[in-house]
C-alpha positions, -999 to +999 in steps of 0.1 A: -111-464-165-145-445-167-141-437-128-106-423-133-118-404-163-146-389-140-123-381-113-099-362-137-130-340-149-142-333-114-106-324-105-104-300-134-135-283-125-124-276-088-098-246-093-087-220-072-104-188-080-089-155-065-123-135-074-145-161-055-119-159-026-125-120-025-162-124-028-165-148+001-141-128+024-165-098+019-193-117+035-174-117+069-179-092+094-149-068+088-127-050+117-118-016+117-083-005+111-064+027+114-026+031+105+002+050+092+017+039+057+051+051+047+072+041+019+104+051+000+100+063-036+117+081-066+103+115-078+120+134-104+149+110-100+155+118-064+145+093-035+117+108-013+096+096+017+058+093+009+038+092+043+002+083+047-025+079+070-050+055+062-083+036+076-101+008+065-120-025+069-102-057+073-122-091+060-094-115+070-083-125+034-087-091+020-088-055+032-099-024+020-085+011+028-089+048+021-059+072+031-042+105+024-007+104+012+020+134+005+056+137-003+080+167-006+112+170-025+137+197-018+166+201-043+194+226-041+205+232-078+235+253-088+215+288-087+181+275-078+163+258-050+134+235-063+108+223-037+082+200-052+057+177-039+024+157-044-006+148-021-035+127-030-063+106-015-063+070-025-081+038-019-066+004-018-075-034-020-050-059-005-054-096-008-035-119+013-018-145-009-006-164+021-014-160+058+000-178+088+008-168+124+045-165+114+042-154+076+021-131+055+022-122+019+001-095+005-007-081-030-018-044-032-038-022-059-042+012-052-057+041-072-064+077-061-065+115-071-047+144-061-023+174-070+013+181-076+029+214-070+063+231-074+081+261-061+115+272-078+134+297-059+161+317-082+178+345-060+147+366-045+124+354-073+101+326-066+078+308-090+051+285-079+037+260-104+010+236-103+021+205-120-014+195-122-038+168-114-021+133-104-041+098-109-018+072-090-024+040-100-001+014-078+005-023-076+029-040-051+037-071-031+050-073+005+056-098+033+057-100+070+077-122+092+069-123+129+097-129+150+081-121+186+044-122+195+041-085+190+068-077+166+082-086+130+099-075+100+080-061+067+093-052+032+076-047+004+081-032-033+057-018-060+054+006-089+032+038-093+022+050-123+003+082-134-030+077-151-020+113-165+013+126-179+027+142-147+062+147-147+084+132-123+054+113-103+058+079-120+085+055-104+090+025-079+084+023-046+097+003-015+093-003+022+112-023+048+114-021+087+100-032+120+062-036+122+041-046+153+008-064+156-016-040+172-044-067+165-024-093+187-018-067+214-056-056+217-069-091+219-042-099+246-048-068+265-088-075+263-080-110+277-059-097+305-086-072+315-113-100+315-095-119+340 
């Protein structure tokens, strides 16, 4: 009975802690990564593409990225043409909830700073307005399924909030499509050249 009680206490003390997992992953030697990051989003109630170029360090269970993102929205209204957009620099922390050769599930937390702008053309009159500083705060989850050695399918969803009251900037984002595994390609090419 006493042994069972002690075993229950030891089991209760050993719990999974994501903070420890992140701390341990940062002790590993990271790999350098560069890539494109694109997603769909909603800006001022209209679907837009958000494109980014990012670089970072991959620690295995976690990754830290910094990148430049932008988006443009062109709307033709009754008498006006509205050209609206934003651009920002942002840093991302990714945490891999599950990793195997075939499947990955990753959560991401992103924060940055940038600028929003707007051009409104009414006839020959063009008005330019600076929407102001934007502070994007984003959180999302995504997953990858590898169906061939170098290729797979990716899908993800998330939400972008504005740290300031920037009109039309807060909204959901999503992405999906084919993905390729450059790390596997690089390692295979390196082995092939060594032979």
